[in-house]
MOPAC internal coordinates of N, CA, C and O (Angstrom, degrees):
PM7 1SCF
backbone

  N    0.0000 0     0.00 0     0.00 0    0    0    0
  C    1.4101 1     0.00 0     0.00 0    1    0    0
  C    1.5971 1   113.89 1     0.00 0    2    1    0
  O    1.2310 1   124.50 1   148.23 1    3    2    1
  N    1.2982 1   108.96 1   -31.77 1    3    2    1
  C    1.4883 1   111.88 1   178.01 1    5    3    2
  C    1.4759 1   117.64 1   -62.05 1    6    5    3
  O    1.2310 1   122.27 1   146.46 1    7    6    5
  N    1.3796 1   113.25 1   -33.54 1    7    6    5
  C    1.4316 1   120.31 1   178.57 1    9    7    6
  C    1.5704 1   114.05 1   -66.86 1   10    9    7
  O    1.2310 1   122.45 1   141.23 1   11   10    9
  N    1.2724 1   112.92 1   -38.77 1   11   10    9
  C    1.3632 1   123.00 1  -177.62 1   13   11   10
  C    1.5856 1   111.35 1   -71.42 1   14   13   11
  O    1.2310 1   120.78 1   140.38 1   15   14   13
  N    1.3399 1   116.12 1   -39.62 1   15   14   13
  C    1.3412 1   116.09 1   176.17 1   17   15   14
  C    1.5772 1   115.50 1   -69.36 1   18   17   15
  O    1.2310 1   124.59 1   150.23 1   19   18   17
  N    1.3443 1   108.80 1   -29.77 1   19   18   17
  C    1.6090 1   117.28 1   177.90 1   21   19   18
  C    1.4273 1   102.80 1   -68.59 1   22   21   19
  O    1.2310 1   116.11 1   143.89 1   23   22   21
  N    1.3288 1   125.00 1   -36.11 1   23   22   21
  C    1.4505 1   130.55 1  -175.15 1   25   23   22
  C    1.4698 1   109.66 1   -68.41 1   26   25   23
  O    1.2310 1   121.25 1   133.47 1   27   26   25
  N    1.4143 1   115.22 1   -46.53 1   27   26   25
  C    1.4083 1   121.24 1   179.04 1   29   27   26
  C    1.5453 1   113.91 1   -67.67 1   30   29   27
  O    1.2310 1   122.42 1   151.04 1   31   30   29
  N    1.3037 1   112.97 1   -28.96 1   31   30   29
  C    1.5021 1   116.69 1   177.40 1   33   31   30
  C    1.5560 1   110.04 1   -72.68 1   34   33   31
  O    1.2310 1   123.17 1   145.05 1   35   34   33
  N    1.3929 1   111.52 1   -34.95 1   35   34   33
  C    1.4419 1   111.34 1  -178.29 1   37   35   34
  C    1.4556 1   111.12 1   -77.47 1   38   37   35
  O    1.2310 1   117.26 1   150.53 1   39   38   37
  N    1.3826 1   122.81 1   -29.47 1   39   38   37
  C    1.4195 1   125.40 1   176.98 1   41   39   38
  C    1.5266 1   108.02 1   -70.65 1   42   41   39
  O    1.2310 1   120.25 1   144.94 1   43   42   41
  N    1.3600 1   117.13 1   -35.06 1   43   42   41
  C    1.4653 1   117.34 1   179.88 1   45   43   42
  C    1.5911 1   107.70 1   -71.00 1   46   45   43
  O    1.2310 1   120.62 1   140.26 1   47   46   45
  N    1.2430 1   116.42 1   -39.74 1   47   46   45
  C    1.5278 1   115.53 1   178.00 1   49   47   46
  C    1.5299 1   111.35 1   -64.41 1   50   49   47
  O    1.2310 1   123.56 1   145.12 1   51   50   49
  N    1.3889 1   110.78 1   -34.88 1   51   50   49
  C    1.4881 1   109.17 1  -179.80 1   53   51   50
  C    1.4969 1   112.58 1   -71.00 1   54   53   51
  O    1.2310 1   118.61 1   145.35 1   55   54   53
  N    1.3286 1   120.25 1   -34.65 1   55   54   53
  C    1.4726 1   119.90 1  -177.39 1   57   55   54
  C    1.6563 1   106.43 1   -70.00 1   58   57   55
  O    1.2310 1   118.57 1   138.58 1   59   58   57
  N    1.3271 1   120.34 1   -41.42 1   59   58   57
  C    1.3249 1   123.75 1   179.09 1   61   59   58
  C    1.5435 1   110.29 1   -61.66 1   62   61   59
  O    1.2310 1   119.44 1   138.81 1   63   62   61
  N    1.3283 1   118.67 1   -41.19 1   63   62   61
  C    1.5240 1   120.12 1   174.17 1   65   63   62
  C    1.3395 1   113.35 1   -63.17 1   66   65   63
  O    1.2310 1   118.81 1   136.57 1   67   66   65
  N    1.3439 1   119.87 1   -43.43 1   67   66   65
  C    1.4908 1   123.26 1   177.70 1   69   67   66
  C    1.5684 1   112.63 1   -63.72 1   70   69   67
  O    1.2310 1   120.71 1   141.21 1   71   70   69
  N    1.2262 1   116.24 1   -38.79 1   71   70   69
  C    1.4676 1   122.24 1   178.62 1   73   71   70
  C    1.6110 1   107.54 1   -70.45 1   74   73   71
  O    1.2310 1   118.76 1   136.12 1   75   74   73
  N    1.3050 1   119.97 1   -43.88 1   75   74   73
  C    1.4953 1   119.18 1   176.44 1   77   75   74
  C    1.4928 1   111.68 1   -63.01 1   78   77   75
  O    1.2310 1   116.51 1   148.27 1   79   78   77
  N    1.3812 1   124.24 1   -31.73 1   79   78   77
  C    1.3690 1   124.66 1  -176.68 1   81   79   78
  C    1.5477 1   110.56 1   -83.71 1   82   81   79
  O    1.2310 1   119.13 1   147.00 1   83   82   81
  N    1.3347 1   119.27 1   -33.00 1   83   82   81
  C    1.3440 1   117.12 1  -179.33 1   85   83   82
  C    1.5954 1   115.74 1   -87.23 1   86   85   83
  O    1.2310 1   122.38 1   158.38 1   87   86   85
  N    1.4239 1   113.05 1   -21.62 1   87   86   85
  C    1.4709 1   118.83 1  -175.05 1   89   87   86
  C    1.5029 1   109.91 1   -54.47 1   90   89   87
  O    1.2310 1   114.89 1   125.34 1   91   90   89
  N    1.2555 1   127.29 1   -54.66 1   91   90   89
  C    1.4969 1   126.88 1  -170.06 1   93   91   90
  C    1.6618 1   106.57 1   -61.72 1   94   93   91
  O    1.2310 1   118.20 1   143.78 1   95   94   93
  N    1.2871 1   121.03 1   -36.22 1   95   94   93
  C    1.4902 1   119.67 1   179.93 1   97   95   94
  C    1.5244 1   106.59 1   -76.20 1   98   97   95
  O    1.2310 1   117.01 1   133.40 1   99   98   97
  N    1.2993 1   123.30 1   -46.60 1   99   98   97
  C    1.3920 1   124.82 1  -176.46 1  101   99   98
  C    1.6258 1   109.78 1   -64.37 1  102  101   99
  O    1.2310 1   122.42 1   138.45 1  103  102  101
  N    1.2580 1   112.96 1   -41.55 1  103  102  101
  C    1.5570 1   111.29 1  -177.24 1  105  103  102
  C    1.4932 1   112.69 1   -74.94 1  106  105  103
  O    1.2310 1   118.68 1   151.96 1  107  106  105
  N    1.2266 1   120.13 1   -28.04 1  107  106  105
  C    1.4736 1   126.00 1   177.90 1  109  107  106
  C    1.5585 1   106.02 1   -66.69 1  110  109  107
  O    1.2310 1   121.04 1   128.05 1  111  110  109
  N    1.3348 1   115.61 1   -51.95 1  111  110  109
  C    1.4712 1   122.30 1  -176.33 1  113  111  110
  C    1.5334 1   105.77 1   -62.93 1  114  113  111
  O    1.2310 1   118.11 1   139.54 1  115  114  113
  N    1.3201 1   121.21 1   -40.46 1  115  114  113
  C    1.4416 1   124.39 1  -178.58 1  117  115  114
  C    1.5997 1   110.53 1   -62.98 1  118  117  115
  O    1.2310 1   121.71 1   135.38 1  119  118  117
  N    1.3592 1   114.33 1   -44.62 1  119  118  117
  C    1.3894 1   118.27 1   178.43 1  121  119  118
  C    1.5436 1   115.31 1   -62.44 1  122  121  119
  O    1.2310 1   123.11 1   132.19 1  123  122  121
  N    1.3524 1   111.64 1   -47.81 1  123  122  121
  C    1.4686 1   115.92 1   178.23 1  125  123  122
  C    1.5208 1   113.80 1   -69.77 1  126  125  123
  O    1.2310 1   118.79 1   154.20 1  127  126  125
  N    1.4025 1   119.92 1   -25.80 1  127  126  125
  C    1.4680 1   120.03 1   178.80 1  129  127  126
  C    1.5558 1   106.12 1   -77.40 1  130  129  127
  O    1.2310 1   118.50 1   147.12 1  131  130  129
  N    1.3751 1   120.47 1   -32.88 1  131  130  129
  C    1.4376 1   119.82 1   173.14 1  133  131  130
  C    1.4592 1   112.87 1   -66.86 1  134  133  131
  O    1.2310 1   117.90 1   132.06 1  135  134  133
  N    1.3004 1   121.61 1   -47.94 1  135  134  133
  C    1.3452 1   123.67 1   179.11 1  137  135  134
  C    1.6368 1   115.82 1   -60.12 1  138  137  135
  O    1.2310 1   123.02 1   139.26 1  139  138  137
  N    1.3410 1   111.82 1   -40.74 1  139  138  137
  C    1.4822 1   113.87 1   176.62 1  141  139  138
  C    1.5478 1   108.24 1   -71.16 1  142  141  139
  O    1.2310 1   118.57 1   138.62 1  143  142  141
  N    1.3042 1   120.34 1   -41.38 1  143  142  141
  C    1.3840 1   123.92 1   172.73 1  145  143  142
  C    1.5067 1   114.48 1   -49.11 1  146  145  143
  O    1.2310 1   121.06 1   128.17 1  147  146  145
  N    1.2326 1   115.57 1   -51.83 1  147  146  145
  C    1.4903 1   122.24 1   179.38 1  149  147  146
  C    1.6371 1   109.50 1   -61.71 1  150  149  147
  O    1.2310 1   120.12 1   137.04 1  151  150  149
  N    1.2621 1   117.38 1   -42.96 1  151  150  149
  C    1.4537 1   121.41 1   175.95 1  153  151  150
  C    1.4314 1   111.00 1   -59.17 1  154  153  151
  O    1.2310 1   120.23 1   133.66 1  155  154  153
  N    1.4376 1   117.17 1   -46.34 1  155  154  153
  C    1.4710 1   121.89 1  -175.10 1  157  155  154
  C    1.5157 1   108.92 1   -69.11 1  158  157  155
  O    1.2310 1   118.00 1   144.86 1  159  158  157
  N    1.3440 1   121.41 1   -35.14 1  159  158  157
  C    1.3864 1   120.71 1   174.48 1  161  159  158
  C    1.4059 1   117.69 1   -71.31 1  162  161  159
  O    1.2310 1   119.66 1   152.21 1  163  162  161
  N    1.3518 1   118.26 1   -27.79 1  163  162  161
  C    1.4460 1   121.10 1   174.67 1  165  163  162
  C    1.5189 1   113.08 1   -75.60 1  166  165  163
  O    1.2310 1   121.71 1   147.60 1  167  166  165
  N    1.3437 1   114.32 1   -32.40 1  167  166  165
  C    1.4436 1   118.59 1   179.17 1  169  167  166
  C    1.4785 1   120.10 1   -97.04 1  170  169  167
  O    1.2310 1   123.10 1   176.28 1  171  170  169
  N    1.3171 1   111.66 1    -3.72 1  171  170  169
  C    1.5207 1   118.89 1  -176.67 1  173  171  170
  C    1.4309 1   113.60 1    58.25 1  174  173  171
  O    1.2310 1   118.68 1  -145.31 1  175  174  173
  N    1.4423 1   120.12 1    34.69 1  175  174  173
  C    1.3755 1   126.19 1   174.78 1  177  175  174
  C    1.4950 1   107.64 1   -99.34 1  178  177  175
  O    1.2310 1   119.40 1   -63.55 1  179  178  177
  N    1.2643 1   118.75 1   116.45 1  179  178  177
  C    1.4710 1   119.01 1   175.79 1  181  179  178
  C    1.4705 1   118.64 1  -116.16 1  182  181  179
  O    1.2310 1   123.79 1  -119.09 1  183  182  181
  N    1.3969 1   110.33 1    60.91 1  183  182  181
  C    1.4814 1   119.22 1  -179.12 1  185  183  182
  C    1.5654 1   108.74 1   -96.76 1  186  185  183
  O    1.2310 1   118.13 1   -50.59 1  187  186  185
  N    1.2976 1   121.17 1   129.41 1  187  186  185
  C    1.3611 1   127.01 1  -171.33 1  189  187  186
  C    1.5892 1   107.04 1   -70.25 1  190  189  187
  O    1.2310 1   118.49 1   139.25 1  191  190  189
  N    1.3484 1   120.49 1   -40.75 1  191  190  189
  C    1.4834 1   120.78 1  -179.48 1  193  191  190
  C    1.4230 1   114.55 1   -65.70 1  194  193  191
  O    1.2310 1   119.25 1   163.45 1  195  194  193
  N    1.2870 1   119.03 1   -16.55 1  195  194  193
  C    1.4930 1   121.68 1  -179.73 1  197  195  194
  C    1.5040 1   110.60 1   -73.18 1  198  197  195
  O    1.2310 1   119.65 1   160.16 1  199  198  197
  N    1.4204 1   118.27 1   -19.84 1  199  198  197
  C    1.4452 1   119.88 1   173.66 1  201  199  198
  C    1.5135 1   114.06 1   -93.74 1  202  201  199
  O    1.2310 1   122.09 1   152.28 1  203  202  201
  N    1.3265 1   113.60 1   -27.72 1  203  202  201
  C    1.4635 1   120.18 1  -178.97 1  205  203  202
  C    1.4909 1   117.11 1   -73.25 1  206  205  203
  O    1.2310 1   121.52 1   130.74 1  207  206  205
  N    1.3320 1   114.70 1   -49.26 1  207  206  205
  C    1.4939 1   122.95 1   177.36 1  209  207  206
  C    1.4063 1   117.49 1   -54.39 1  210  209  207
  O    1.2310 1   119.39 1   128.76 1  211  210  209
  N    1.2641 1   118.77 1   -51.24 1  211  210  209
  C    1.4712 1   122.58 1   177.08 1  213  211  210
  C    1.5338 1   115.89 1   -62.32 1  214  213  211
  O    1.2310 1   123.57 1   137.17 1  215  214  213
  N    1.3606 1   110.76 1   -42.83 1  215  214  213
  C    1.4404 1   116.49 1   179.23 1  217  215  214
  C    1.6313 1   110.47 1   -63.60 1  218  217  215
  O    1.2310 1   119.60 1   138.79 1  219  218  217
  N    1.2911 1   118.37 1   -41.21 1  219  218  217
  C    1.3364 1   126.83 1  -178.41 1  221  219  218
  C    1.6227 1   106.12 1   -61.71 1  222  221  219
  O    1.2310 1   121.94 1   131.08 1  223  222  221
  N    1.2990 1   113.90 1   -48.92 1  223  222  221
  C    1.5056 1   119.84 1  -177.53 1  225  223  222
  C    1.5506 1   108.65 1   -62.28 1  226  225  223
  O    1.2310 1   117.88 1   136.88 1  227  226  225
  N    1.3496 1   121.64 1   -43.12 1  227  226  225
  C    1.3972 1   122.98 1  -176.50 1  229  227  226
  C    1.4666 1   109.05 1   -75.29 1  230  229  227
  O    1.2310 1   116.76 1   142.90 1  231  230  229
  N    1.2434 1   123.77 1   -37.10 1  231  230  229
  C    1.4680 1   121.62 1   170.16 1  233  231  230
  C    1.4704 1   114.56 1   -62.13 1  234  233  231
  O    1.2310 1   118.41 1   139.57 1  235  234  233
  N    1.1933 1   120.63 1   -40.43 1  235  234  233
  C    1.4698 1   122.57 1   170.20 1  237  235  234
  C    1.4859 1   115.04 1   -58.73 1  238  237  235
  O    1.2310 1   120.07 1   137.71 1  239  238  237
  N    1.3504 1   117.47 1   -42.29 1  239  238  237
  C    1.4202 1   120.13 1   179.96 1  241  239  238
  C    1.5774 1   110.57 1   -70.44 1  242  241  239
  O    1.2310 1   121.47 1   142.67 1  243  242  241
  N    1.3799 1   114.78 1   -37.33 1  243  242  241
  C    1.4679 1   116.55 1   178.53 1  245  243  242
  C    1.4925 1   111.78 1   -67.71 1  246  245  243
  O    1.2310 1   117.74 1   147.55 1  247  246  245
  N    1.3852 1   121.91 1   -32.45 1  247  246  245
  C    1.4298 1   126.49 1   171.60 1  249  247  246
  C    1.4209 1   119.14 1   -64.51 1  250  249  247
  O    1.2310 1   121.88 1   139.99 1  251  250  249
  N    1.4460 1   114.01 1   -40.01 1  251  250  249
  C    1.4369 1   119.80 1   168.99 1  253  251  250
  C    1.4607 1   114.80 1   -61.17 1  254  253  251
  O    1.2310 1   119.43 1   132.17 1  255  254  253
  N    1.3298 1   118.69 1   -47.83 1  255  254  253
  C    1.4677 1   122.91 1  -179.73 1  257  255  254
  C    1.3766 1   117.81 1   -66.78 1  258  257  255
  O    1.2310 1   121.95 1   131.19 1  259  258  257
  N    1.4389 1   113.88 1   -48.81 1  259  258  257
  C    1.4586 1   118.70 1  -173.34 1  261  259  258
  C    1.5547 1   113.63 1  -106.55 1  262  261  259
  O    1.2310 1   119.97 1  -175.90 1  263  262  261
  N    1.2415 1   117.65 1     4.10 1  263  262  261
  C    1.4221 1   119.43 1  -177.77 1  265  263  262
  C    1.4708 1   119.22 1   -58.52 1  266  265  263
  O    1.2310 1   123.17 1   146.44 1  267  266  265
  N    1.3429 1   111.53 1   -33.56 1  267  266  265
  C    1.5726 1   115.04 1  -178.80 1  269  267  266
  C    1.5041 1   112.19 1   -74.65 1  270  269  267
  O    1.2310 1   118.69 1   139.10 1  271  270  269
  N    1.4010 1   120.09 1   -40.90 1  271  270  269
  C    1.3940 1   119.94 1   170.59 1  273  271  270
  C    1.4962 1   113.20 1   -62.86 1  274  273  271
  O    1.2310 1   119.33 1   139.08 1  275  274  273
  N    1.4422 1   118.88 1   -40.92 1  275  274  273
  C    1.3859 1   116.67 1   178.96 1  277  275  274
  C    1.5332 1   113.61 1   -62.23 1  278  277  275
  O    1.2310 1   119.86 1   146.42 1  279  278  277
  N    1.3474 1   117.87 1   -33.58 1  279  278  277
  C    1.4335 1   122.19 1  -177.95 1  281  279  278
  C    1.5366 1   107.79 1   -73.28 1  282  281  279
  O    1.2310 1   122.59 1   145.49 1  283  282  281
  N    1.3946 1   112.64 1   -34.51 1  283  282  281
  C    1.4603 1   117.51 1   176.81 1  285  283  282
  C    1.5208 1   115.31 1   -57.05 1  286  285  283
  O    1.2310 1   124.77 1   131.16 1  287  286  285
  N    1.3532 1   108.45 1   -48.84 1  287  286  285
  C    1.4931 1   115.62 1   179.23 1  289  287  286
  C    1.6195 1   111.54 1   -58.41 1  290  289  287
  O    1.2310 1   121.67 1   140.14 1  291  290  289
  N    1.2434 1   114.40 1   -39.86 1  291  290  289
  C    1.4367 1   116.29 1  -177.22 1  293  291  290
  C    1.4849 1   109.38 1   -75.29 1  294  293  291
  O    1.2310 1   118.40 1   144.98 1  295  294  293
  N    1.3025 1   120.65 1   -35.02 1  295  294  293
  C    1.4342 1   127.80 1   175.96 1  297  295  294
  C    1.5907 1   108.49 1   -62.24 1  298  297  295
  O    1.2310 1   120.77 1   127.30 1  299  298  297
  N    1.2699 1   116.14 1   -52.70 1  299  298  297
  C    1.5196 1   120.65 1   176.91 1  301  299  298
  C    1.6262 1   107.23 1   -52.50 1  302  301  299
  O    1.2310 1   122.13 1   126.04 1  303  302  301
  N    1.2451 1   113.52 1   -53.96 1  303  302  301
  C    1.4175 1   119.17 1  -179.65 1  305  303  302
  C    1.5669 1   114.45 1   -52.28 1  306  305  303
  O    1.2310 1   123.96 1   133.41 1  307  306  305
  N    1.2400 1   110.01 1   -46.59 1  307  306  305
  C    1.6168 1   113.89 1   174.16 1  309  307  306
  C    1.4638 1   117.76 1   -62.59 1  310  309  307
  O    1.2310 1   122.03 1   141.54 1  311  310  309
  N    1.3507 1   113.73 1   -38.46 1  311  310  309
  C    1.4868 1   120.71 1   177.12 1  313  311  310
  C    1.6534 1   108.04 1   -62.11 1  314  313  311
  O    1.2310 1   124.41 1   135.88 1  315  314  313
  N    1.3278 1   109.15 1   -44.12 1  315  314  313
  C    1.4565 1   115.32 1  -176.58 1  317  315  314
  C    1.4674 1   107.19 1   -61.65 1  318  317  315
  O    1.2310 1   119.02 1   135.04 1  319  318  317
  N    1.2979 1   119.47 1   -44.96 1  319  318  317
  C    1.5222 1   123.98 1  -176.93 1  321  319  318
  C    1.5277 1   111.24 1   -62.51 1  322  321  319
  O    1.2310 1   121.73 1   135.41 1  323  322  321
  N    1.3706 1   114.29 1   -44.59 1  323  322  321
  C    1.4535 1   118.66 1  -177.55 1  325  323  322
  C    1.5992 1   112.09 1   -69.06 1  326  325  323
  O    1.2310 1   122.58 1   146.32 1  327  326  325
  N    1.2454 1   112.67 1   -33.68 1  327  326  325
  C    1.4274 1   121.51 1   171.79 1  329  327  326
  C    1.5832 1   114.77 1   -62.87 1  330  329  327
  O    1.2310 1   123.93 1   140.58 1  331  330  329
  N    1.2862 1   110.07 1   -39.42 1  331  330  329
  C    1.6201 1   114.39 1   174.46 1  333  331  330
  C    1.4769 1   109.64 1   -74.66 1  334  333  331
  O    1.2310 1   117.76 1   146.24 1  335  334  333
  N    1.3083 1   121.86 1   -33.76 1  335  334  333
  C    1.4197 1   122.77 1  -179.54 1  337  335  334
  C    1.6229 1   109.67 1   -68.89 1  338  337  335
  O    1.2310 1   124.17 1   137.48 1  339  338  337
  N    1.2517 1   109.61 1   -42.52 1  339  338  337
  C    1.6032 1   117.46 1   174.15 1  341  339  338
  C    1.5674 1   108.01 1   -61.77 1  342  341  339
  O    1.2310 1   117.88 1   141.43 1  343  342  341
  N    1.3102 1   121.64 1   -38.57 1  343  342  341
  C    1.4312 1   121.98 1   174.84 1  345  343  342
  C    1.4954 1   115.84 1   -66.43 1  346  345  343
  O    1.2310 1   122.44 1   143.98 1  347  346  345
  N    1.2913 1   112.93 1   -36.02 1  347  346  345
  C    1.4331 1   117.31 1  -178.51 1  349  347  346
  C    1.6077 1   108.29 1   -74.84 1  350  349  347
  O    1.2310 1   121.39 1   142.62 1  351  350  349
  N    1.2425 1   114.94 1   -37.38 1  351  350  349
  C    1.5809 1   116.76 1   177.96 1  353  351  350
  C    1.5287 1   113.84 1   -67.77 1  354  353  351
  O    1.2310 1   121.39 1   157.50 1  355  354  353
  N    1.3377 1   114.94 1   -22.50 1  355  354  353
  C    1.5474 1   112.28 1  -176.98 1  357  355  354
  C    1.5625 1   110.15 1   -94.33 1  358  357  355
  O    1.2310 1   123.10 1  -178.05 1  359  358  357
  N    1.4076 1   111.67 1     1.95 1  359  358  357
  C    1.5435 1   110.79 1   177.50 1  361  359  358
  C    1.4986 1   113.21 1   -82.16 1  362  361  359
  O    1.2310 1   120.10 1   180.00 1  363  362  361

């Protein structure tokens, strides 16, 4: 039962890491999409590129600003997994 609880803890940590890495990108794209959608509804302009280009620009800015911290989270998680694998191999 100890191995399954360790596996569930690892899966839980993996899902939280994935959520923390994806959240800034998804939330910024959501906010920009909503703002552009409101502007399009108010002006009756239904051009598809008006939603794509601002989202692309904001996602690029978020990746530049927060990319290092997101990569640090993934790197810390990878180091933790490799340490656990090494611990299991020595048992």
